[in-house]
Backbone bond lengths (Angstrom), bond angles and torsions (degrees), N, CA, C in turn:
res aa  C-N    CA-C-N  psi(-1)  N-CA   C-N-CA  omega(-1)  CA-C   N-CA-C  phi
1 X - - - 1.447 - - 1.517 109.28 -
2 X 1.310 117.52 127.70 1.455 121.97 -177.53 1.521 110.71 -72.94
3 X 1.323 114.72 137.86 1.456 120.34 178.86 1.522 108.14 -82.76
4 X 1.317 116.94 136.55 1.452 120.14 177.31 1.517 108.82 -97.91
5 X 1.307 115.49 151.50 1.462 121.95 178.33 1.516 107.55 -99.35
6 X 1.308 114.94 130.27 1.453 120.18 -179.35 1.519 110.68 -63.15
7 X 1.310 115.90 137.57 1.459 120.38 174.62 1.517 110.74 -99.47
8 X 1.327 116.99 1.20 1.461 122.56 176.85 1.524 107.61 -67.26
9 X 1.339 117.05 113.06 1.457 121.24 -174.95 1.519 113.05 -57.26
10 X 1.329 118.43 -34.37 1.458 120.12 -179.86 1.522 111.58 -67.60
11 X 1.317 117.30 -23.54 1.455 121.48 -179.91 1.532 110.76 -95.97
12 X 1.310 117.97 -43.39 1.459 122.63 -168.92 1.524 115.37 -96.03
13 X 1.301 120.26 2.57 1.454 119.83 -174.68 1.523 115.20 -94.88
14 X 1.308 119.29 6.62 1.451 120.15 174.92 1.520 107.90 -91.93
15 X 1.333 115.54 114.10 1.461 120.88 -175.19 1.523 111.51 -56.85
16 X 1.323 117.75 -40.96 1.467 120.31 -178.29 1.514 112.53 -58.09
17 X 1.341 116.62 -40.68 1.459 119.47 178.66 1.524 111.16 -66.41
18 X 1.316 115.50 -42.44 1.466 119.48 179.48 1.524 110.87 -67.75
19 X 1.345 117.25 -41.38 1.469 120.44 176.68 1.518 110.64 -58.50
20 X 1.326 116.57 -45.35 1.458 120.48 -177.76 1.525 111.04 -61.62
21 X 1.329 116.86 -45.77 1.460 120.07 -179.30 1.524 111.46 -65.40
22 X 1.323 116.27 -40.84 1.459 119.86 178.57 1.531 110.38 -69.08
23 X 1.338 117.25 -39.70 1.463 121.28 177.20 1.526 110.21 -59.24
24 X 1.321 117.08 -46.19 1.470 119.55 -179.57 1.519 111.10 -62.05
25 X 1.326 116.86 -44.17 1.464 120.19 179.57 1.528 110.57 -60.59
26 X 1.315 115.99 -42.20 1.455 120.89 -179.10 1.520 111.92 -75.23
27 X 1.309 116.65 -48.33 1.462 120.91 -172.17 1.529 112.58 -66.59
28 X 1.306 117.13 -42.75 1.468 118.17 -178.77 1.528 110.51 -65.19
29 X 1.321 117.46 -42.68 1.462 120.22 179.14 1.533 111.08 -68.16
30 X 1.334 116.00 -39.62 1.464 120.65 178.46 1.526 110.28 -63.02
31 X 1.330 116.80 -45.09 1.471 120.68 179.84 1.527 110.45 -60.39
32 X 1.322 117.41 -41.40 1.465 120.88 178.97 1.529 110.85 -64.78
33 X 1.332 116.40 -46.05 1.470 120.41 -178.40 1.526 110.50 -64.23
34 X 1.319 117.41 -46.37 1.458 120.48 -179.26 1.523 111.60 -67.93
35 X 1.323 116.62 -33.49 1.461 120.79 177.71 1.518 111.91 -59.14
36 X 1.326 116.19 -29.19 1.464 119.92 -179.84 1.526 112.24 -66.65
37 X 1.335 117.50 -17.62 1.471 120.86 177.27 1.532 111.01 -118.08
38 X 1.325 116.31 17.04 1.459 120.47 173.67 1.508 116.10 81.69
39 X 1.329 117.74 19.00 1.463 121.51 178.92 1.522 110.26 -115.69
40 X 1.312 115.10 159.00 1.464 122.93 169.17 1.524 107.05 -111.24
41 X 1.327 118.41 166.73 1.464 118.90 175.44 1.530 113.22 -56.91
42 X 1.331 118.09 -37.71 1.470 120.36 179.06 1.529 111.18 -66.65
43 X 1.332 117.17 -42.79 1.466 119.95 177.58 1.520 110.83 -64.56
44 X 1.325 116.59 -40.76 1.467 119.90 177.05 1.521 110.62 -61.67
45 X 1.330 117.12 -43.79 1.466 119.96 -179.49 1.523 110.90 -57.55
46 X 1.324 116.10 -46.23 1.464 120.03 179.50 1.526 110.83 -66.56
47 X 1.307 117.76 -45.26 1.463 120.82 179.52 1.529 110.56 -61.21
48 X 1.323 117.04 -38.56 1.462 121.85 178.75 1.530 111.03 -62.99
49 X 1.337 116.63 -42.34 1.465 120.15 177.45 1.531 109.78 -66.26
50 X 1.334 116.76 -43.65 1.467 119.66 179.27 1.528 111.54 -61.88
51 X 1.317 116.81 -31.54 1.457 120.52 177.17 1.515 112.09 -63.77
52 X 1.322 116.46 -28.03 1.464 121.49 179.49 1.525 112.14 -96.65
53 X 1.330 117.14 -25.22 1.469 121.72 -175.22 1.520 110.73 -127.17
54 X 1.277 117.00 57.40 1.461 120.61 -178.46 1.530 109.72 -57.66
55 X 1.314 116.27 132.69 1.453 120.98 -179.20 1.516 113.11 83.36
56 X 1.325 117.12 21.48 1.465 121.54 179.50 1.530 109.89 -68.77
57 X 1.307 115.60 149.65 1.463 121.57 178.11 1.524 108.62 -76.77
58 X 1.331 115.46 131.00 1.466 121.37 -176.94 1.525 111.96 -52.84
59 X 1.310 117.96 -47.98 1.465 121.96 -178.36 1.534 110.85 -62.74
60 X 1.322 117.30 -39.87 1.461 120.93 179.46 1.525 110.88 -67.65
61 X 1.342 117.18 -38.65 1.461 120.57 176.39 1.529 110.34 -58.02
62 X 1.315 115.39 -45.77 1.461 120.60 -179.70 1.522 110.45 -57.80
63 X 1.307 115.95 -48.07 1.469 121.01 -179.37 1.530 111.75 -65.22
64 X 1.321 116.51 -50.13 1.468 121.11 -176.48 1.526 112.87 -63.61
65 X 1.325 116.66 -35.34 1.460 120.37 -176.17 1.523 112.78 -90.84
66 X 1.338 117.21 -4.84 1.463 119.57 -179.82 1.520 112.17 68.55
67 X 1.328 116.03 37.91 1.458 121.67 -178.91 1.522 108.39 -116.38
68 X 1.317 116.63 130.91 1.447 122.53 177.48 1.534 109.18 -53.04
69 X 1.351 118.05 137.17 1.473 119.76 -177.91 1.526 114.13 -53.91
70 X 1.338 118.26 -39.12 1.469 118.99 -179.80 1.532 110.62 -69.05
71 X 1.322 117.39 -34.32 1.464 120.71 176.16 1.532 109.82 -68.69
72 X 1.328 116.59 -36.79 1.467 120.28 178.45 1.528 110.01 -63.32
73 X 1.327 116.83 -43.19 1.461 120.57 178.18 1.529 109.80 -57.61
74 X 1.322 116.53 -44.89 1.468 120.84 -179.47 1.533 111.00 -62.87
75 X 1.333 117.41 -43.61 1.467 120.64 179.30 1.526 111.06 -62.86
76 X 1.330 116.11 -44.28 1.467 119.44 179.73 1.524 109.93 -65.09
77 X 1.333 116.90 -40.31 1.474 120.16 175.97 1.526 110.60 -56.37
78 X 1.336 116.71 -43.35 1.467 120.54 -179.42 1.527 111.05 -65.43
79 X 1.337 116.98 -42.02 1.465 119.69 177.96 1.526 110.62 -65.19
80 X 1.328 116.84 -39.89 1.468 120.19 177.98 1.524 111.25 -64.27
81 X 1.319 116.67 -45.13 1.468 120.77 -179.97 1.524 111.64 -59.39
82 X 1.327 116.28 -33.45 1.466 120.96 179.44 1.525 112.23 -85.06
83 X 1.332 116.91 -2.86 1.464 120.40 -179.55 1.514 113.81 76.48
84 X 1.341 117.15 20.26 1.466 121.19 -176.33 1.522 113.35 -95.69
85 X 1.341 116.62 -18.77 1.460 121.79 -179.89 1.520 108.31 -151.42
86 X 1.321 114.98 163.83 1.462 119.80 176.69 1.520 109.59 -144.82
87 X 1.333 114.30 146.01 1.462 121.03 174.35 1.522 108.29 -92.49
88 X 1.326 113.83 148.81 1.463 119.05 173.25 1.526 108.08 -152.22
89 X 1.315 116.14 151.59 1.463 120.67 177.40 1.520 109.11 -66.09
90 X 1.304 114.88 140.31 1.462 120.17 178.60 1.527 109.17 -75.27
91 X 1.319 117.28 126.43 1.467 119.23 177.66 1.533 110.17 -58.34
92 X 1.308 116.08 131.65 1.463 120.40 178.86 1.522 114.08 86.95
93 X 1.331 118.28 -10.38 1.466 121.41 177.95 1.525 108.12 -147.69
94 X 1.319 116.27 88.57 1.459 121.21 -174.64 1.526 113.11 -67.67
95 X 1.338 117.89 -10.55 1.467 120.28 177.85 1.524 111.50 -81.07
96 X 1.316 116.75 -24.14 1.471 121.12 -174.95 1.529 110.64 -94.49
97 X 1.333 115.18 141.08 1.463 122.38 176.50 1.519 109.00 -107.81
98 X 1.318 115.48 128.54 1.457 121.06 170.95 1.520 108.32 -92.85
99 X 1.307 115.64 151.63 1.460 120.76 175.14 1.526 106.49 -120.83
100 X 1.317 115.38 125.00 1.465 120.80 -177.07 1.522 109.59 -120.87
101 X 1.301 115.25 140.53 1.461 121.06 175.79 1.537 107.79 -78.16
102 X 1.315 116.73 141.30 1.468 122.09 179.10 1.531 109.58 -92.16
103 X 1.328 117.63 167.59 1.468 119.03 174.96 1.540 111.72 -56.79
104 X 1.328 116.98 -40.94 1.472 120.08 176.36 1.527 109.75 -62.01
105 X 1.337 116.75 -38.98 1.465 121.15 177.31 1.517 111.72 -62.11
106 X 1.326 116.47 -40.09 1.479 119.85 178.29 1.530 110.99 -64.00
107 X 1.324 116.68 -39.98 1.476 119.49 177.96 1.533 110.45 -65.64
108 X 1.329 116.42 -43.22 1.469 120.37 178.62 1.522 110.61 -64.92
109 X 1.320 116.35 -39.35 1.465 120.36 179.14 1.525 110.55 -63.35
110 X 1.320 117.01 -42.20 1.471 119.84 179.23 1.525 110.22 -59.19
111 X 1.334 116.62 -46.43 1.469 120.83 179.92 1.530 110.35 -65.78
112 X 1.332 116.77 -42.81 1.462 120.67 -179.32 1.527 110.96 -62.35
113 X 1.316 116.93 -41.70 1.476 119.69 178.35 1.527 110.76 -62.30
114 X 1.324 116.90 -38.09 1.469 120.08 177.03 1.528 110.21 -62.43
115 X 1.328 116.08 -45.86 1.469 120.11 -179.72 1.524 111.39 -62.88
116 X 1.317 116.48 -44.36 1.468 120.59 -179.29 1.527 110.30 -65.98
117 X 1.316 117.25 -38.96 1.470 120.72 177.34 1.528 111.07 -63.17
118 X 1.337 116.88 -38.30 1.471 120.19 177.18 1.527 110.72 -63.78
119 X 1.321 116.40 -44.58 1.467 119.99 178.51 1.522 110.01 -63.16
120 X 1.321 116.23 -45.11 1.462 119.58 179.96 1.524 110.65 -61.80
121 X 1.321 116.97 -38.30 1.458 120.26 176.98 1.514 111.70 -62.19
122 X 1.318 115.97 -39.07 1.465 120.90 177.49 1.530 111.31 -68.00
123 X 1.321 116.09 -48.30 1.465 120.89 -175.61 1.530 111.31 -68.62
124 X 1.322 116.59 -38.23 1.466 120.19 -177.90 1.524 111.84 -102.44
125 X 1.317 116.41 23.52 1.456 121.48 -177.50 1.516 114.96 -57.67
126 X 1.317 117.23 -23.30 1.462 120.38 179.11 1.522 113.75 -79.78
127 X 1.322 116.98 -2.27 1.463 121.20 -179.85 1.516 110.80 -112.23
128 X 1.298 116.30 140.70 1.455 121.02 174.04 1.521 110.25 -78.08
129 X 1.322 116.71 173.86 1.470 121.72 -177.19 1.529 111.85 -58.99
130 X 1.316 117.66 -43.22 1.470 120.56 -179.63 1.529 110.68 -65.41
131 X 1.328 116.29 -40.01 1.467 119.75 178.05 1.527 111.01 -64.93
132 X 1.316 117.45 -38.38 1.470 120.88 178.42 1.523 110.86 -64.17
133 X 1.334 116.38 -44.10 1.467 119.93 177.90 1.524 109.99 -61.56
134 X 1.329 116.69 -42.85 1.464 120.65 179.42 1.527 110.52 -64.53
135 X 1.327 117.31 -40.99 1.460 121.06 178.04 1.531 110.41 -59.35
136 X 1.320 117.50 -46.80 1.459 120.77 178.67 1.531 111.48 -61.31
137 X 1.322 116.56 -41.35 1.465 120.62 177.72 1.522 110.66 -61.38
138 X 1.320 116.76 -46.50 1.473 120.90 -179.49 1.527 111.54 -65.95
139 X 1.322 117.10 -40.44 1.466 120.03 178.97 1.528 110.93 -64.92
140 X 1.327 117.38 -41.86 1.472 120.13 177.60 1.526 110.34 -61.99
141 X 1.318 116.64 -43.90 1.465 121.01 179.58 1.527 110.67 -62.91
142 X 1.317 117.02 -43.01 1.467 120.76 178.91 1.525 110.66 -65.10
143 X 1.312 117.07 -40.34 1.460 120.78 -178.94 1.526 111.82 -63.54
144 X 1.321 116.52 -39.78 1.464 120.67 179.22 1.530 110.88 -61.31
145 X 1.319 117.10 -35.90 1.466 120.12 -176.78 1.529 113.68 -96.51
146 X 1.327 117.40 -0.15 1.468 120.88 -179.17 1.526 110.26 -72.13
147 X 1.337 116.77 152.32 1.465 119.02 176.84 1.527 110.29 -59.74
148 X 1.325 116.80 145.90 1.467 118.88 179.03 1.520 111.40 -62.43
149 X 1.320 114.95 148.19 1.460 121.82 -179.60 1.521 108.84 -116.49
150 X 1.328 117.01 152.99 1.469 117.73 173.15 1.522 108.83 -65.54
151 X 1.324 117.24 152.89 1.466 119.72 -179.70 1.522 111.52 -60.50
152 X 1.338 115.10 147.10 1.467 121.55 176.29 1.513 108.47 -65.32
153 X 1.322 116.34 137.56 1.469 122.05 178.53 1.517 108.96 -114.39
154 X 1.304 116.23 153.60 1.462 120.47 -174.18 1.521 113.63 -64.83
155 X 1.319 120.00 -15.82 1.457 121.63 177.93 1.523 113.50 -81.11
156 X 1.321 117.23 -8.34 1.455 120.82 -179.51 1.523 109.26 -79.89
157 X 1.349 116.13 152.93 1.468 118.60 -178.07 1.527 112.93 -58.85
158 X 1.319 114.67 136.66 1.462 121.42 173.35 1.525 109.55 -141.92
159 X 1.319 115.87 14.32 1.456 119.81 -175.77 1.521 112.63 -112.41
160 X 1.323 116.66 12.58 1.453 119.14 -179.35 1.520 112.72 88.09
161 X 1.325 117.15 -1.08 1.454 118.82 179.19 1.517 110.00 -75.56
162 X 1.319 118.11 151.75 1.459 119.97 -179.13 1.519 111.04 -64.85
163 X 1.280 114.99 150.15 1.468 121.56 178.91 1.511 109.48 -75.32
């Protein structure tokens, strides 16, 4: 049975409540879809960034993505173990580690993006293309001005389970 969203403004006008409900709808389905190809939402997030920033510095990835450095190491270890990414010393700076996506990682990323797009299409099915673009623009703008958060740690939920 499909859950309906209240249109009562006194109930439905708190953004945090709506974000949480939409996050759960998206995250649980995303986790299930990605699980079918051996990824979690956190692994997909990192792989997606690596797909755009091949050869990124591990420390910079941690900072940019808001992920605790020890959690980042664990995520990269998991991607390496699966053959989806590899670490290498940065030329000219032997202290820095670059993380590069592998050809297998690119294939997995392509499939993962398809799965995530399908879930997003389902979750945001009530919005047209222009509304979706506007939603992404507004969310990015809100995120830039949001209070800083502590970095995500590997003990936090990433499997679609409630917080």
